[in-house]
C-alpha positions in Angstrom: 17.1 7.3 -14.5 18.6 10.9 -14.2 22.0 10.3 -12.6 21.9 13.5 -10.3 18.4 12.6 -8.8 19.6 9.0 -8.1 22.7 10.2 -6.5 20.6 12.6 -4.2 18.2 9.9 -3.3 20.9 7.4 -2.4 22.7 10.0 -0.4 19.7 10.7 1.6 18.9 7.0 2.2 22.1 6.4 3.8 22.2 9.5 6.1 20.5 9.1 9.3 16.9 8.3 9.9 15.1 5.1 10.5 16.5 1.9 9.1 15.3 -0.3 6.4 12.0 0.3 4.6 10.7 3.1 6.8 13.7 5.1 5.6 12.9 4.4 2.0 9.3 6.1 2.7 10.8 8.9 4.7 13.0 9.8 1.7 10.3 9.5 -0.7 8.1 12.0 1.1 11.1 14.3 1.6 12.4 14.5 -2.0 8.9 15.0 -3.5 7.8 17.3 -0.7 4.8 15.4 0.2 3.0 15.0 3.6 3.7 11.3 3.5 4.6 8.2 1.7 4.0 4.4 1.6 5.1 1.5 -0.5 2.8 -1.4 -1.1 3.6 -5.0 -2.3 0.9 -6.1 -4.8 0.3 -9.4 -6.6 -2.5 -10.2 -9.2 -3.7 -6.6 -8.8 -4.5 -7.0 -5.1 -2.5 -5.3 -2.2 -0.6 -8.0 -0.2 1.4 -6.2 2.3 2.9 -2.7 3.2 6.6 -2.3 3.0 6.5 0.9 4.8 4.6 4.0 5.7 5.7 7.3 7.1 2.7 8.2 9.5 -0.8 7.2 10.5 -2.4 8.7 7.5 -0.2 6.8 5.1 -0.9 3.6 7.0 -4.7 4.4 6.9 -4.4 5.0 3.1 -2.6 1.7 2.5 -4.9 -0.3 4.8 -7.9 1.3 2.9 -6.6 0.0 -0.3 -5.9 -3.5 1.2 -9.4 -3.7 2.4 -11.3 -2.2 -0.5 -9.1 -3.2 -3.4 -9.1 0.1 -4.9 -7.1 3.3 -4.8 -4.0 5.1 -6.5 -1.6 2.2 -5.7 -3.9 -0.6 -7.0 -4.4 1.5 -10.2 -0.8 2.3 -10.7 0.1 -1.4 -10.3 -2.5 -2.5 -12.6 -2.1 0.1 -15.3 1.6 0.4 -15.1 1.4 4.2 -15.2 1.5 7.1 -12.6 -2.0 7.9 -11.0 -2.5 11.5 -10.2 -5.4 12.8 -8.1 -4.6 16.5 -7.2 -7.9 17.1 -5.4 -9.6 14.2 -3.9 -12.5 16.2 -2.5 -13.5 17.5 -5.9 -13.2 14.1 -7.4 -15.2 12.5 -4.6 -16.5 8.9 -5.2 -16.4 9.2 -9.0 -12.7 8.3 -8.8 -12.8 5.6 -6.1 -16.2 4.7 -4.7 -15.2 3.7 -1.3 -11.4 4.6 -1.2 -11.9 8.4 -1.5 -14.1 8.7 1.6 -11.6 6.7 3.7 -8.6 8.7 2.4 -10.3 11.9 3.0 -11.5 11.0 6.4 -7.7 10.1 7.1 -6.5 13.4 6.3 -5.3 13.2 2.8 -6.4 15.8 0.1 -4.3 14.7 -2.8 -3.0 11.1 -3.5 -0.6 9.8 -6.1 0.5 6.2 -7.1 3.6 5.2 -9.0 4.2 1.6 -10.2 7.1 -0.2 -8.6 8.5 -2.6 -11.1 11.7 -3.9 -12.8 11.1 -4.3 -16.6 7.8 -6.2 -17.0 8.0 -7.5 -13.4 5.3 -5.8 -11.3 6.1 -5.5 -7.6 3.9 -3.1 -6.1 3.5 0.8 -6.0 4.8 3.9 -4.3 2.0 5.9 -2.6 2.2 9.6 -1.9 -0.2 11.7 -0.3 -0.6 15.6 0.5 -2.7 17.2 3.2 -3.8 20.0 0.8 -5.0 19.8 -2.8 -2.4 20.3 -5.4 -0.8 18.7 -8.5 2.8 17.4 -8.8 5.4 19.7 -10.2 7.6 18.2 -13.0 10.5 17.9 -10.5 8.3 16.2 -8.0 7.1 13.8 -10.6 10.6 12.9 -11.7 11.7 12.3 -8.2 8.8 10.1 -7.5 9.7 8.1 -10.5 13.3 7.7 -9.3 12.1 6.7 -5.9 9.7 4.0 -7.4 12.8 2.5 -9.2 14.8 2.6 -6.0 12.1 1.0 -4.1 11.9 -1.9 -6.8 15.7 -2.5 -6.5 15.5 -2.4 -2.7 12.6 -5.1 -2.9 14.5 -7.3 -5.1 17.6 -7.0 -2.9 15.6 -7.9 0.2 13.9 -10.8 -1.5 17.2 -12.4 -2.8 17.1 -15.0 -0.1 13.4 -15.8 -0.4 11.8 -19.0 -1.8 9.3 -18.8 -4.7 5.8 -17.6 -3.3 7.4 -16.6 0.1 8.9 -13.4 1.5 12.7 -13.3 2.0 13.9 -12.9 5.6 15.1 -9.4 5.1 11.9 -8.4 3.4 9.6 -9.9 5.7 11.4 -8.2 8.5 10.5 -4.8 7.1 7.1 -5.7 6.0 3.6 -5.3 7.5 1.7 -8.4 6.0 -1.6 -7.9 7.8 -1.0 -11.4 9.2 -4.1 -11.4 11.4 -6.3 -10.9 8.2 -5.0 -14.1 6.6 -5.2 -15.9 10.0 -9.0 -14.9 10.3 -9.4 -15.7 6.6 -8.5 -19.3 7.4 -11.0 -19.4 10.4 -13.8 -18.0 8.1 -13.0 -20.7 5.6 -13.5 -23.3 8.1 -16.6 -21.6 9.4 -18.2 -21.4 6.1 -16.7 -24.4 4.4 -15.2 -22.3 1.6 -11.7 -21.8 -0.1 -9.5 -19.4 1.8 -9.5 -16.9 -1.1 -13.4 -16.7 -1.0 -13.1 -16.3 2.8 -10.8 -13.4 2.5 -13.3 -11.7 0.0 -16.1 -12.3 2.5 -14.0 -10.8 5.4 -13.1 -7.6 3.2 -16.8 -7.2 2.2 -17.8 -7.4 5.9 -15.2 -4.7 6.6 -16.4 -2.6 3.8 -20.1 -2.9 4.7 -19.5 -2.1 8.4 -17.0 0.7 7.5 -14.1 -0.8 9.5 -10.5 -1.7 8.6 -10.1 -5.4 7.6 -7.5 -5.9 10.2 -10.1 -4.7 13.0 -12.5 -7.3 11.7 -9.9 -9.9 11.5 -9.1 -9.3 15.2 -12.6 -9.8 16.1 -12.8 -13.0 14.4 -9.4 -14.3 15.8 -10.4 -13.4 19.2 -13.8 -15.0 18.7 -15.9 -11.8 19.0 -17.2 -12.3 15.5 -18.3 -15.6 13.8 -19.4 -16.0 10.2 -22.5 -18.2 9.8 -23.4 -20.1 6.5 -26.1 -17.9 4.7 -25.2 -14.6 6.3 
């Protein structure tokens, strides 16, 4: 990690702005000159939680990846390499069948994913977006790689007091876990008499089929406006 880039990033992190994870994403967007940024936690190639996002577009991009299970963060995490899409509109559904439409509708025109990891331990991905098409310059890509490393260190530090399989107190305080989705999956599991994991798949499939975020569908389930029947 080039020392001068790391020093610049660390200096920005401790200078003003929002505390915790939100500041991490703000600095990521600032140093890479992107429209916005987000950091997602992933496990077994599936998005699990959002550590931070800078704006509504970044949040929509992350929720779309959570709902659909595809996108730059998912690919970066799975493949362990940066994912670059400089013109999402030109690529269209050939890149990501469902995610591309969601990201374009949210206002993104270029999206980039960088793996967040320590050695062989994969933690998630850094998501960057731009509201106009365009590739990353060499300096922008180098800064994005530094930010991904800094994000990995921050996640490990925040998770230091956590038990295996659970978020640490500091990390949980900064993280949006889409709790309502997991609560709804539990209810669907009971309604359909299936494992919770299968219920979560059914919930996400319904969200995709109806063109809605998983969190909205989950709220309808939790508030009993939507009920899953066996055979549907």
